[in-house]
Each structure stands twice: as C-alpha cells, then as structure tokens.
C-alpha angles and dihedrals in degrees: 000000000000116000119216120219106225091191093059091063109016093180097052092101090053100038094096093048116103093220090057091058092048093050093043091048091049092051092049090046091051091052091052093049091049090053092051094047091051087069093059119095121238113248122218126181136183122192123204092347093306119150110284117248131205117230106180098130101025114054093185098066117178136169134162092257094049140013112198126151113209134194128179124199132184124204132185113232112228138150129245128221090279093053092252119143114254129191111219113192114241113235138161093285095049112114111210124198134193108279096030113135119225130192116212116200125191119200115197118184122194108227095167120123090255144015118303112230095200130010119185112203124189127187121190121223113234116239091239093066140048125221120254126206094261106100126150138231097036125250100037128168120242135202131203093191102033092244110061117059132194135165113286132283093055117217128202142163118267116174089350091303122116108230142151115280110236114251091239088074096055115114101182145008125215134193132192106216118196129211105001108184128218109291090000116141122213121199126210125180146174137180127231137180122232110244 
C-alpha cells in the first residue's frame, strides 16, 4: 500500500473543490495585476504653488486647494503590417521584455471651480525602465534624484568635467502647464525602454 505524504502537497485534498480554483485564480490574478501596476509611474501634481500631492493609488485626487483628476496609461510601442507605429495598451497579460519601448501618458483634468493659472505635473520613472529622448510637451524639467529638478538635459560634474547626465539616471520628469481651463485635460507623455 502506497502512503501519500500530505505535507508534500498540502492542497491536494482541496484541488478538486471549485472554491479552491476560484481562490487560487484570484490570488494569481492579483499577483499579475500587481506586477503590471509596478510598471506605471507615480503622478504628482501641484496647482498654483499648492503643496504637491501623490496620487498613486487614488486616480481621482481632490483637495480644497486643488481639484485635479489624474489618469496614467502605459502602452507598448510596436509596428503594424504597414510599418506604422501602434500603441498597444499594457495590461495584466502583457509580456514585456528587455528592450521593449513603452509610452507613458498622464491625463490631468482641471475640476476646480475656475481656470488654473499654473499646474505643475511630475511623473516618476519606474526603476524597471530608462527614459528615452521622446518627452512631450517640450521644455520639461528632469531629476536624477526625484527631488531636485532642472531644465532638461541635466548637466553635472563627472571627474571635474561638466557634462550631460545620461537619461538612464533620470528618476522623474516635470512640466509647468499654463492656463488650464475648467474641465480641460492636459496630456503629458514620455517614452522609456525596459531594462
């Protein structure tokens, strides 16, 4: 008589049960979603010099000083049969490889009672990617530490020589957006390559 070792496969008694498959599928689905969301940058916006606020988990960020809805999307850059560039939305089933190019787009909608004179929007750059030259709108600010920003391209001293800091060291990009009307949406974007 063959003995079964219940400790070798602790779920064997439950594997035929329908509830087990639902719970196991949910756990696996949650792990996949977490992996996909780790590739999204964290948006931060400040309106009229107000204190900046992080909105990683809550995309409908509101406060009494500012009312801005934000949404971040990530798309894989690929080409169609005609050689035209196509943006394919990244989701939980997307398999990314080293060298893939992604476009991150941030949508920021002014839901204040009036026009916003100046909106400062910052998007972090995930650790898994490195920034490419394509950044829009033009004349953004960049940061190599995530805290100090200067006009791009960033310059720094290496071996007592002032030179441009390579884009792979950038941690965040920031834009100053002027005159955003009531219910107007501004779009910022940048491209990055998967490491």
